[in-house]
C-alpha positions, 0 to 999 in steps of 0.5 A, a space after each residue: 597261423 599267419 594271414 598273408 597280405 596281397 604281397 604274400 608277407 605274413 601278417 599276424 592277426 590278433 588272436 581274438 579275431 581267429 575263428 573260435 567257439 563262443 557262448 552266444 544266445 541271441 539268434 536261432 541256429 543257422 543264423 549269421 550275425 554280423 556285429 559291425 561295432 565289435 568286428 565279429 561275425 557269428 555263425 550260430 551253431 546251437 542254442 548258446 554256442 556260435 562260431 565267431 570270426 573276426 571281420 573288417 567292415 564298412 566305414 561309417 555310413 557305408 554298411 548294410 543294416 538289418 536282415 538279408 539272405 545268402 542267395 548266391 555263393 562263389 569261389 574265386 569271384 570276379 569283382 567290379 566296383 559299384 557306381 557309388 564307389 567309382 563316384 566317391 573315389 574315381 582315382 582309385 576305382 575307375 580303372 576297375 570299372 570293367 571288373 577284375 577276374 577272380 584270383 589271388 589279386 581280386 579284392 573279394 578274395 577266395 570266396 564271396 557270399 552275396 546278400 539279398 533283401 526282398 529278392 534283390 541283390 543288396 550289392 553287399 557281400 561277406 567275402 575274403 580279402 587281400 588286406 588282412 590288416 583290415 580285420 578288426 577295423 572299419 575301412 571298407 566300402 560296406 562289405 564284410 571282409 574276412 581272412 581268406 581261410 576264415 571265409 572259406 571255412 564259413 562258406 563250407 558251413 552255410 547253405 544258400 538261404 542262410 539268414 544274415 542279421 547285420 547289427 
């Protein structure tokens, strides 16, 4: 099934980035593992099996590393660029400083999973995207991007409190 970009034109994603069941042995069931180098997110389902999704990740130096926990989930979330994003690229982000309401034009897409560490919001998210061509690339401001239908599938499969390991 083709993904759709912001302007609703079909975008064909590489089949390796489509959700699929794969062999995976590194973490206990229920854990999300984000492999930033290879652009995959794994939801470990049982010993030796995981559901794998293709992702887009942050540019070098802008990614979260280590462990976090999903403490909040949102459907059609609102979005506001962080102060660091505005500082790095004011021409692009200053106009959004007051935020963007949830909906199909929102950069977080249809779903967002909010990552916390030690009870504090890391400001990193696993979320949908209006830019499906970013899947398989390192182009974001640090968050983990997924095709909207893929993040919707993940959203339904994981509860609050899910452990996330970012490699």
